[in-house]
N, C-alpha and C positions, 0 to 999 in steps of 0.2 A: 729782824728776818734771818730764817733758818739757812743755815748753807748745805749744800748738797754735801758736802763732804761729810758733815756732821752725823749723817743719818747711817753712813757704814760705819761707823766706830772710830774715823777718824781724830786723832785729838790737834785742835786749835790752841796755838800757843796762849791767846788769851781765855783760853777759857779751864788751863791746867789750875788755875790761883783759885779756883772756885772749887774745885774737886770735891774737898774734902768739908765742904760746906756740909752743917747735920739735916736742916731746915731746904725742905724745896719748896719753893711757892707752886698756886695751884696753875695747871696747864705746864709745868715741866717734866722733863723724864730723866733720867739715869743711865748711861750708856756706858758700857765697858769698852777701853782703847784699847789700841794693839798692842800696847808697853805693858797691859793691867789693871792701868789705873782709871779711872772713873771720871769722865766728863758730863757736862750737863747740857743738853740741848731742849730748847724752847719748842711748843710747838708751832706749826702755820699757826696765823691768825684766822686762817677760817674753821681750821678745828679749835684751834681754842673756844672762838667763839661758838662754838656748837655743845664743845663742853660746859659753857656755861649756862647755855640756856635748857642742857636737860633736866634736871630741875623742874624745871617750864612745865617741860613736856606732860611730866606725871599726872598731872590735872583729871589731863585728857585721857589716858588709860582709865583711869577711878569712874571716868562717865561709863564706859566700856562695861564697866562688871555690873554699872548697874544695871543693864538691858538686860545680862542676867548672862550663862557660863554657854560656850559656843563649842564644842569639837568637830573639827574639819577632817576627816579620813581622806585625800586627797588621792586624785588621780597612780593607778599600778602602788595601792598601798593597798595589802592584808590583812586586817581585822579577824584573828580569831578565838572564841571561847573566852569571850568575857563580860563583864555583867557591868552596865553603864550605867550610873546612878546622878544624882544632883548634877545633869546636863540640862538645863533649856533646850539648846537647840542641838539636833546634829546632823550635822551637813553629810553625806557619804555622796564621794565620785571613783570610789574605789569600790573594795568588798569586805564586808563587815557581817560577819558571824558570831551574836552574841543575843544578850537578854537585855533587855534595857527596860524603862521606866523614866520618861524623861515629858518635855512640853509639848516640843515640833519636833520631825523630821523631817529632811528634805532628802531627796536620793535624789542627785541628778541622773541625766540620758544616761552615762556609762556608769552610773554606782549599783551595787547591786548590795541587798540586803538579805540575812537567813536566816531564820530566828524566830525570838518570841521581843514582842514591842508591845506595851500600853502609856499611848500617847495623846494627847490635847490633840494636836490638827498634824496631820500628814499629807506632804507632796510626794507624790510619787512620778518621775521621767523615766524612772529606771526599770530595776525588779526589786519584789518583794517578794518573800517565800516564806511562807511560819504562820504564828500565830497573831493577828493584829487585831488591838483592840482602842478606835480611837473614841474619845469618848465627847470630841465634838465635830469635825471637821477630815472627811478623807476624801481627797483629789486625785486622782488619778489624769495625769495627763496623755497625752496621744500615744508618746511614747511608753508610756507607763504601761505594768506588767505586774499584779499583784494576784497572787493564789496562796493556798492555805485554807485556816480559819477564820474569818473576818467578820471582825463586830463594830458597827459603827454607826454613829450619832447621825449625821447627815452624809452625802456620800455626792459629787462632781466627778461626772466621765467624760472626758473630752471624746469627740469621734476619734476611734483608733484605740482607745483605751481598754486593755484588758482585765478581768475582774471574773477570777473564777477558782470554786475550791466548796466552804460549808462559810456559806454569807449569812448576814442576818443583822438586822437592822436594832438599833439600843443594845445599848451595854450596860442596862440597870443588873439582866440576868445574870452575869459576869461580876459584877461587884458586889453583888447578894450571894452569892454562892463562896465568894474569896471572901464575904462576913463570917459566913458559917464554916466554911473550914477554921475560920483564925479564932474563932469563939468554944470548935470543939476542939482544939491543942490545950 
């Protein structure tokens, strides 16, 4: 059992004999005492048990990596002047000014994206302003507002959702022009 006076660097006469032991067992730590010596304290059982179960938690995090990478820009966060790549899902709750090529973008009601995006699926509850190419499905919810140059495969707009600008169905023309530019280079 851990004594509370050991937490604050006070030496116990019983721990002084173990102060110079070179090897530490798992779950213990060294603290310096008030007289300059080192004493050994043991973690509480609850902390020691959680430390031992940490390796078991590792497989759970690897399963989230299998689902894809996810970037969340939280509320009150501003991300400006970046290129976002290798991101399967971008969740925008703050403000983002960027260029991106991704699989999914989700813009929350309080979120805003300004820039250029080429994605498979877009779910817009906040604001998007710029060039948007959605290869599969664009969903604009009642609170969503999309403006700029928009290309999409399919579109769903809830009552109240807004879509304005240069809007065209189909993304094949954009993909063909990209290929011709790449071949010319």
